[in-house]
N, C-alpha and C positions, 0 to 999 in steps of 0.2 A: 540490505543494501550492504556490498563489500568496500572495506577500506581502501583509500585511494594504492593504485597499484604502480608501477612502472610504468606499465601500459598506459596506463590512466592517464599519469603524468605527459607522457608523449602524448598523445592523442590530444589531451588539454592545451599544450604547449604548440602543436601545427597547428590548430585551429585559426589564428589570425594569419598565418603564414599560406596555409589553403585557401581563406577566403581570397589572398591577393593574386596567388600565381595559377588558379584552376580557371580554367575557362567554363564555362557551362556546354554542358554536350546535349544533342538535340534530344528532346523529350520525345517519348512513345507518342502516338496520335491516340486519342479515345475519341468514344462516341458512349452514349448511353448504354449499348449493347455489348461493349466489352468490356469495364470497368475493371480493373483487377486492383485489388489493395493488400498492403501486408499489413499484420497485427504481431508485435514482435513484443514477449513479454521478459522482465528479469528474471521470474521464477517460475518457468512451465509446469512444474510437479505439484507448485501448490493451488489448492483445489477455487480460490481467487480468480487466481489466472486461469485457470481451465475453464471455468464458466464465463468470462470475458471473452474470450476467444470462440468460445462454444456460442454464445449469444449474435456475436460478430457474423459468425457462418452462417449461422440462423436466417440473420437478417439477408444476407447475400443472397442466400436462396428464396427469400422472399419477394427480393426485389431485382433479381437479376443479375448479379455482381461475384465477383470472386472474392474468397479471401486466403489470405495464403497465411497461415501460420507459422512463427518462428519464434524461437528462443533467441534471448539477447544479454546472457547472463554478465560479459565484461563487454568493455569498449571494441575491443577487437573483434566479436561476436556479433556486436549490433552491424560493424562497418561493412561484414560480410554478406549480414543478412539482406544491407540495402543493397549490396551488388548481386545478389542474388535475385531480387524485385525487380531491378531494372531489367536482367536480361531476361525476366520473364514479361516484362511489358508492362510493370503494375505503375499506378499512375500517383500514388501516395502510398501513406502508410501512419496507424494508429501504436504508438510506442509507449511503454511503459519502461523509462530507463533503467538500466543497472548502477547508472551514477547521475546525478541531475546536472553534475558541473561538465559531462561530458556534450550540454546541448548544444555549443558551438559548432562541435566537431563534427555532431551527428548532423548538422543543418547543412553545414558545408557539401559534405558529401551529398544530399538530399538533392540540393541545391544544383551540383553537378550534372543530376539526371531529371531535374526539373520536377521533381516530385512536393507533391504538397505533404505535410505533417501535421498530425494534432497529438498532444499528447494527453496521455489517462494517468488516473492517479499520482504519478510524481513529476511534477512541473519542472522544466527545463531552467537553469541557472547562466545567466551570462559570466564574463569574466570578472563581474565588479560582485558577483553572488547576488544580484539583482533576477527576479522571475523575467524570463524574455516573451516580453508581453507580443511580440510578433507573432508569435507560437501559438496557436488556440488551443487551449486546455480546458480537460473538464474533471474533475476529482472531487474529493470531499473539502467541507472545511474542517481540516486538522485539530484549531484549537474550538470549534463547536464542539465536535464530536469528543473530542477530550475531554470538554465540562459534563457532557454527558454521562462520560464515564465515571468521574469525581463524584458527581452526584447519585449516580446508583450506588456506589460504594458507600459513602455517608447515608443513604435510607436506608440500605440493606443492613448497614453498622447501627443502627438508632433501631432497626426490628428486632437486632438480636442482642440491644440493650449492653452493649458494648462501650465503657468508657474510651474516649478519644485520646485523652492523658494515656492510655496504657496499650494501645494499637501503633502496630509499626506497620510502615509501607516501604513495600519491594518496588522502587522505579525502575525497571529493567531500560535501559536508556540505548539512544544511538543517535549520538546527536550529530555524526557526518551526515544524516539525511533530514534536510529539514521537513519535512511532512511530519518524520517519526517526533523530533522536537514539536513542533507545533500543539503534537495530541497528548504527550505526554506535559508539555507547560498547562495546557489546558484542563486536563483533569488534577493536578495539582493546583494550581487556582482554585477550581469547586471545593478540592479537597480541606484546604486552608480556611477558604468563605465559610465551611461548614464548623469549623471549628477543630482541627487537626491537628496536632502539634508539628510545626517546620520540622523541628530536631530530631524527629522520628521517620523523618522520610529518609528513605537509604539506597545510593543508588548501585545499580548492576548494569556497566555497560557491556554490552553485547558484540560482538566482533559481527553478525551477520545478524537477517531477521526471520531465525526458523527459529524450531523448537529446542534443538538440539543446543544451538548458538546461546539461547535466554537459560536452558538448565545449566549450563557451565557457567554464567555470570552470576544465576540468582546461589546457588550451594553455597559460595565461600559469605556471602552476605547472613544467609541460617546460622551457619558454624560462629558466624563472629557474634553473633546477637542474638544469642539462646537464652535474655531473660524476659523473651515477649511470650506470652502466650498467643496472642492473635495477629494475624497477619492480613492485612489487605496488599492485594496486586494489580499490576496496571504497567503496559508497555503501548505500541505502537500499532500492535495489531493481537489477535487471540493466540496465533501458533505460540508467539513471544512469551505470553499471558502463560499457554499450557506449560511452556518449559519450567516455567518459576512456581508452576504448582507442581510438575512433579519432583520438582528438587524439594521441597515441604512438603511432599510425602516420604521421598526419600530421606529426611531429615528428623521424619517421626511427627509432624501433627499432622492431627485428623480435619475431615474435609470441614467440621463446624469451628473449627479455628481457622479458617482461612476465607477469604473472599477475594477471587481473581474477577476481574471486567474487561474485557478485551475488546477487539474492533473488528467487523467486519461481516460473520454471518456466513461463514461458508463451510465445506466438510469438515473442519477440524472442531468445530462447534457444535456441529451436527452428531459427530462420531462422540464428543464426551456425553450431552445431553440425554445420549442414546442407553448410557450405561447403566445397568442394572441398579448400581447405588449411586448416589449423588457423591460428587467430588468437589474442590475446593474450587473449581470452575464453575462460580455463581451464575456468570450471564458475559452477554457481548453486546457490542452497541449495533447492529446489524445493518449495513448499508445495501444496497442492491448490486454486486458485481455484475448480474445479468442487465442492469439497465446499465452501467457505468459500458460494458462491452458494446450494447446495441445501440446509443447514444452515439459514445464516440466514433461508433463505424459509420450511423447513419450520417454523421455531421462531416465526416469528410466525403461522404457519397456524394452529398449535397453539393457541397464544395466544388468537386469534378466535374458533376454533370451539370451544374446550374451558375457555378462561379462566384456562389452565395459563402464567405466566408466566415466560420463559425465566431462565438463569440471569442475573445479575449481568456475569459476564464467564468468557466461554469461550476458552481458548487452543489454540493447535495448533501442532504441530514439520514443520522439513521435514526434506528429505533430499538431501543433495548428487549433483547430478546434471554429469556431465563430458561430454564429446566421446564416451567409451567407451561409456557406460552410457545417453543420454540417452531413448533410447526404449524401453528397458525400464523404467527410472525412470516415463517418460510414461503407460505403460498400466499401472504398480502404481499410480500416483496418480490417475488417470481423467482428466487432462490432456487 
């Protein structure tokens, strides 16, 4: 997620005013035969979001509704996407927002058009920083997934016979995104529970959630902490962990000196596991992006056609995927 921009602050500030001043526009008529929905994602080039949109589209083909796949990388693009959907007669949309604090502004625009909204992966926050309970959400339990990451790292450290007192942890962080903080907090708690030294955990704040941003954040940490021979790496997703792994390689660490564990289970991990020789990317806690895309779209479809509003919050879990089992886990989760 990008850091707050002037446009983001403007949209957040306008939310309350819009709610008071904007009257509802006429919603498009609908029937089971002409349901159309949008699926808006913040990073359309990332494998996770490609899988989600493709799964939603496939479900639409099976059930007879149309899915319009759109990008929403900042607040203005999201609002333009909603306008686009309205012009096409869509009755609602699924969204993974570029900034969870844009929830009120996004909902104001949706309500003007009479659209139903379901969030996926990242949950809207209100002006007080609390989850918007009135907007149905489907996502993973960030803290529990993070704990799985920490436990996987601790177990592999034990398998390699590493002394926790002599291992450093690179925690690639993005505290602007609540989901990211939940995941890294969970991983940290599990590591500390296993006996890891708190003083050996070093933060690398990233500006975005991709590999290049993580690489830039991680590189200075390795340079400053050259007294450690063994490192573990964790972050909010596998792309960020891969950025840390690439930085460790540039610094001169060998794969057997690094244990990186990500979260998601998508193309980035598959490509890494397919390399001829192993890297410091040990594994990832795989969550079915296919299921996320399919289920969130189905929840919205049922709401549009049957008036059945989805649960306020549905949480999913993950499974550890490594170089040894990634093909089996991929098949099991339908990735």
